[in-house]
C-alpha positions as CSV (number, residue, x, y, z in Angstrom):
1,M,-15.1,-9.4,-1.4
2,V,-16.3,-8.4,-4.8
3,G,-19.9,-7.1,-4.7
4,L,-19.5,-5.8,-1.2
5,S,-20.6,-2.3,0.0
6,V,-18.2,-0.7,2.6
7,S,-19.7,2.3,4.7
8,A,-18.5,4.5,7.4
9,Q,-19.6,3.9,10.7
10,R,-20.0,6.5,13.5
11,A,-16.8,6.6,15.7
12,Y,-16.7,8.5,18.9
13,G,-13.1,9.5,19.2
14,V,-11.1,11.5,21.8
15,S,-12.8,14.7,20.9
16,V,-16.0,13.2,22.4
17,I,-15.0,10.8,25.2
18,L,-12.4,13.1,26.7
19,P,-14.7,15.9,27.3
20,V,-17.4,13.8,28.7
21,V,-14.9,12.2,31.4
22,L,-13.9,15.6,32.3
23,A,-17.1,17.2,32.2
24,A,-18.3,14.4,34.6
25,A,-15.4,15.0,36.8
26,C,-15.9,18.9,36.8
27,A,-19.5,18.3,37.7
28,L,-18.6,16.2,40.9
29,F,-16.0,18.6,42.2
30,G,-18.7,21.4,41.5
31,A,-21.4,19.3,43.4
32,T,-18.7,18.9,46.3
33,T,-17.2,22.3,46.6
34,G,-19.8,24.4,45.1
35,G,-17.5,26.2,43.2
36,P,-18.7,28.3,40.1
37,G,-15.3,27.6,38.1
38,W,-16.1,23.7,38.2
39,W,-19.6,24.3,36.6
40,A,-18.4,26.7,34.1
41,A,-15.8,24.1,33.1
42,T,-18.7,21.5,33.3
43,A,-20.8,23.7,30.8
44,I,-17.8,24.3,28.4
45,L,-16.9,20.7,28.2
46,T,-20.3,19.4,27.8
47,S,-20.6,21.7,24.8
48,V,-17.3,20.4,23.2
49,A,-18.7,16.7,23.5
50,M,-22.1,18.0,21.9
51,V,-20.1,19.5,19.1
52,G,-18.3,16.0,18.6
53,L,-21.5,14.3,18.6
54,I,-23.4,16.7,16.3
55,V,-20.9,17.4,13.5
56,P,-20.9,14.6,10.9
57,S,-18.0,12.7,9.6
58,P,-17.6,12.8,5.8
59,P,-19.9,10.3,4.1
60,F,-18.3,7.2,3.0
61,H,-20.2,4.5,0.7
62,W,-18.2,2.6,-1.8
63,R,-18.8,-0.9,-3.4
64,I,-16.4,-3.3,-4.8
65,D,-16.9,-4.8,-8.1
66,S,-14.6,-6.8,-10.6
67,D,-12.8,-3.6,-12.1
68,G,-12.3,-1.3,-8.8
69,L,-14.2,0.6,-6.3
70,V,-17.3,2.6,-7.0
71,D,-18.7,5.5,-5.0
72,E,-22.5,4.8,-4.3
73,I,-23.1,8.4,-3.6
74,T,-21.4,10.1,-6.7
75,A,-21.1,7.0,-9.0
76,S,-17.2,7.8,-9.6
77,R,-14.8,4.8,-10.1
78,I,-11.2,4.1,-8.8
79,P,-10.2,1.2,-11.3
80,F,-7.9,-1.2,-9.7
81,D,-5.2,-0.6,-12.4
82,S,-5.1,3.1,-11.3
83,I,-4.2,2.4,-7.7
84,S,-0.5,3.0,-7.0
85,G,-0.5,2.3,-3.2
86,V,-2.3,1.4,-0.3
87,Y,-0.8,2.9,3.2
88,P,-2.2,2.3,6.7
89,S,-2.6,5.4,9.0
90,R,-0.1,5.8,11.9
91,L,-2.2,3.9,14.3
92,A,-1.1,0.7,12.6
93,Y,2.3,1.4,13.6
94,W,1.8,2.0,17.1
95,R,0.7,-1.7,18.3
96,K,0.4,-4.9,16.5
97,R,-2.0,-4.3,13.7
98,P,-5.5,-3.9,14.8
99,L,-8.6,-4.7,13.2
100,R,-9.5,-1.5,12.4
101,Y,-7.4,1.8,11.5
102,A,-7.6,4.5,8.7
103,L,-6.4,3.5,5.1
104,E,-5.3,5.8,2.3
105,V,-5.5,4.8,-1.1
106,A,-3.6,6.5,-3.8
107,H,-4.8,6.2,-7.3
108,D,-4.4,8.5,-10.4
109,G,-6.9,11.0,-9.5
110,G,-5.6,11.5,-6.0
111,Y,-6.3,9.7,-2.8
112,L,-9.1,8.1,-1.0
113,R,-9.5,7.7,2.7
114,V,-10.9,5.1,4.2
115,P,-12.1,5.8,7.8
116,V,-11.3,4.0,11.0
117,R,-14.6,2.5,11.5
118,T,-16.3,0.7,8.3
119,T,-18.6,-2.3,7.9
120,V,-15.4,-4.2,6.9
121,A,-12.5,-4.4,9.0
122,T,-9.6,-2.5,7.5
123,T,-7.2,-5.4,7.8
124,Y,-9.1,-7.5,5.2
125,L,-9.9,-4.6,3.2
126,E,-6.0,-3.7,2.9
127,E,-5.0,-7.1,2.2
128,F,-7.7,-7.3,-0.6
129,L,-6.5,-4.0,-2.3
130,L,-2.8,-5.0,-2.2
131,R,-3.5,-8.0,-3.9
132,Q,-5.1,-6.0,-7.0
133,I,-1.9,-4.0,-7.7
134,P,1.3,-5.3,-9.1
135,E,3.9,-6.1,-6.1
136,S,6.8,-4.1,-7.7
137,T,7.0,-0.7,-9.3
138,S,9.3,1.3,-11.5
139,V,12.5,2.6,-9.8
140,V,13.5,6.5,-10.7
141,D,17.3,6.2,-10.3
142,Q,19.1,5.4,-13.1
143,D,22.1,3.4,-11.3
144,I,19.5,1.5,-9.1
145,E,17.5,0.5,-12.4
146,R,20.7,-0.6,-14.1
147,Y,21.3,-2.8,-10.9
148,R,17.6,-4.1,-11.3
149,Q,18.0,-5.1,-15.0
150,A,21.3,-7.0,-14.1
151,Q,19.5,-8.9,-11.3
152,V,16.6,-9.7,-13.6
153,A,18.7,-11.2,-16.1
154,A,20.6,-13.1,-13.5
155,F,17.4,-14.5,-11.4
156,G,14.2,-13.4,-13.4
157,D,11.6,-11.0,-13.0
158,E,9.6,-12.8,-10.4
159,R,12.5,-12.9,-8.2
160,V,13.3,-9.2,-8.3
161,F,11.1,-6.7,-6.3
162,S,11.7,-3.0,-6.8
163,F,9.8,-0.1,-5.3
164,A,9.7,3.8,-6.1
165,G,9.3,6.5,-3.6
166,R,5.8,7.6,-2.8
167,R,5.1,10.7,-4.7
168,Q,2.9,12.6,-2.1
169,M,0.9,11.8,1.0
170,A,-2.8,12.7,1.7
171,K,-3.7,15.7,3.8
172,T,-6.4,14.5,6.1
173,R,-8.0,16.2,9.0
174,S,-10.8,15.2,11.6
175,R,-13.8,17.4,11.2
176,P,-15.3,16.6,14.5
177,A,-12.0,17.2,16.2
178,I,-11.3,20.7,14.5
179,W,-15.1,21.8,15.4
180,G,-14.8,20.3,19.0
181,F,-11.5,22.1,19.7
182,T,-12.7,25.3,18.3
183,T,-15.8,25.1,20.7
184,L,-13.5,24.5,23.5
185,L,-11.6,27.8,22.6
186,V,-14.6,29.8,21.9
187,G,-16.3,28.7,25.2
188,S,-13.6,29.1,27.2
189,L,-12.9,32.9,25.9
190,I,-16.5,33.4,26.9
191,A,-16.1,31.8,30.3
192,F,-13.0,34.2,30.8
193,G,-15.3,37.4,29.9
194,V,-17.8,36.0,32.3
195,G,-15.5,35.5,35.4
196,V,-14.0,39.0,34.6
197,W,-17.8,40.2,34.5
198,L,-18.5,38.6,38.0
199,K,-15.0,39.2,39.3
200,S,-14.8,35.3,40.0
201,E,-11.1,34.2,39.9
202,S,-11.9,30.3,39.5
203,V,-13.8,31.1,36.4
204,I,-11.3,33.3,34.8
205,A,-8.9,30.3,35.8
206,V,-11.0,28.0,34.0
207,G,-11.4,30.2,30.7
208,V,-7.5,30.8,30.5
209,L,-6.9,26.9,31.1
210,G,-9.5,26.0,28.4
211,A,-8.8,28.6,25.8
212,S,-5.0,27.5,26.1
213,C,-5.9,23.8,25.8
214,G,-8.3,24.6,23.1
215,L,-5.6,26.7,20.9
216,I,-2.9,24.1,21.4
217,C,-5.0,21.3,20.6
218,L,-6.5,23.3,17.6
219,L,-3.2,24.0,15.9
220,F,-1.8,20.6,16.7
221,T,-4.8,19.1,14.9
222,V,-4.4,21.5,11.7
223,L,-0.7,21.3,11.6
224,S,0.1,17.9,12.3
225,V,-0.9,16.9,9.0
226,P,1.8,15.2,6.8
227,S,3.3,17.5,4.0
228,Q,1.6,16.7,0.6
229,H,5.0,16.7,-1.1
230,L,7.8,14.5,0.0
231,G,10.4,16.3,-1.8
232,R,13.9,14.3,-2.1
233,M,12.1,11.4,-0.5
234,A,9.9,11.0,-3.8
235,K,13.2,10.3,-5.7
236,S,14.0,7.1,-3.6
237,S,14.5,3.8,-5.2
238,L,14.9,0.4,-3.6
239,V,15.7,-3.1,-5.3
240,I,15.4,-6.3,-3.5
241,S,17.0,-9.4,-5.0
242,P,18.2,-12.9,-4.2
243,L,21.8,-11.5,-4.2
244,G,21.1,-8.3,-2.1
245,L,19.7,-4.9,-2.3
246,A,20.3,-1.6,-3.8
247,L,18.9,1.5,-2.4
248,S,18.9,5.2,-3.3
249,Q,17.4,7.6,-0.8
250,E,17.8,10.9,0.8
251,G,21.4,11.2,-0.8
252,L,22.3,7.7,0.5
253,K,22.9,5.2,-2.7
254,G,24.6,1.9,-2.6
255,E,24.5,-1.8,-2.7
256,L,24.5,-4.5,-0.2
257,G,25.1,-8.1,-0.5
258,W,23.1,-10.2,2.3
259,S,26.3,-11.5,3.7
260,E,27.0,-7.9,4.7
261,I,24.1,-7.4,6.9
262,L,24.4,-8.5,10.4
263,K,21.0,-7.4,11.7
264,I,17.4,-6.4,10.3
265,T,14.8,-4.9,12.5
266,Y,11.5,-3.3,11.7
267,S,10.5,-0.3,13.9
268,G,6.9,0.3,12.7
269,K,6.5,1.9,16.1
270,P,8.4,5.1,16.3
271,R,10.7,5.6,19.3
272,K,9.4,7.6,22.0
273,F,12.5,9.4,22.7
274,A,14.9,10.3,19.8
275,V,17.7,12.8,19.1
276,T,16.9,13.3,15.8
277,A,13.5,13.4,13.7
278,S,14.6,10.7,11.7
279,G,14.8,8.4,15.0
280,M,10.9,9.1,15.2
281,R,9.9,7.9,11.7
282,P,9.0,4.1,11.2
283,A,11.9,2.4,9.5
284,I,13.7,-0.9,8.5
285,H,17.0,-0.8,10.3
286,V,19.5,-2.7,8.3
287,K,22.6,-3.1,10.7
288,L,26.2,-3.2,9.2
289,S,29.5,-3.3,10.6
290,G,29.9,0.0,12.3
291,V,26.8,1.3,10.7
292,T,22.9,1.1,10.4
293,V,21.0,2.0,7.3
294,M,17.7,2.9,7.7
295,I,14.7,2.3,5.0
296,Y,12.1,4.8,5.7
297,D,8.3,4.6,5.1
298,S,8.5,6.6,2.0
299,Y,7.8,4.0,-0.8
300,D,5.0,3.4,-2.8
301,R,4.2,-0.2,-1.2
302,P,3.7,-0.5,2.9
303,L,7.0,-0.7,4.7
304,S,5.8,-4.3,6.2
305,W,5.5,-5.4,2.7
306,I,9.2,-4.5,1.9
307,H,10.3,-5.8,5.3
308,E,8.8,-9.3,4.3
309,R,10.7,-9.4,1.0
310,I,14.2,-8.5,2.5
311,E,13.5,-11.0,5.5
312,Q,12.5,-13.4,2.7
313,Y,16.0,-13.3,1.0
314,W,18.3,-12.3,4.2
315,K,17.2,-15.3,5.8
């Protein structure tokens, strides 16, 4: 992939497709019933779709050379040896890994967000970048580090894998979605005012419904960004060796031999229904006699990568 240029392609997401479908349905009902509320809804939804089409996504034009990634717009560079992690977006967890999904590349200068649609399929780009960074990282917990050193002395450095907690997560938002939902909110408030002026209950209802949906969607888009700092999870440490594994994570610390483990499952897809928030997080479930230990997606290497190393020795 050296010498290849990676550029963003325009993607028409939910903020464009859904308003178009709903506007067509409202226009159909308006033509059938003649109600002014349906035509008001059609106008609002059409405006939302137009905003989604007009508002551009952030430019993305990067080139891969022998030493790293080069921004073709600003000429800034991300050397391969400065990359600390490559993380797929949550889309990659909700089904079998698709060819295209957003990617976050953590480096010494911050985060680079690779958009969903680029000229190179994300799967190939992620695999290439992961080959450029070390497979293991330095753990931060002293007890886990002593375990790692003992395992390295017994089995060699190439057979022992260590992972540290991710220091932070990228804060990314969809610009077209924010503008689209803002347009829905403002347009619905205008429709509400027009409905009050015309004394049309149907137009008022459309304004109230649209404003409610726009406000909820806008708040969800803005607030559903992961926290930039991971708190205690940033201090997590994990070591995997031919003898077993050692873990320090959210107050849980200990060592496990492979013979103690009854079953290992990788739930990249979060549960649809869970009693606690932890049940909705992607995790590796390590089942022991009477208890299940969860290894969460908070490390500086992809969780799928960690799962492969565990499976390699457990089987």
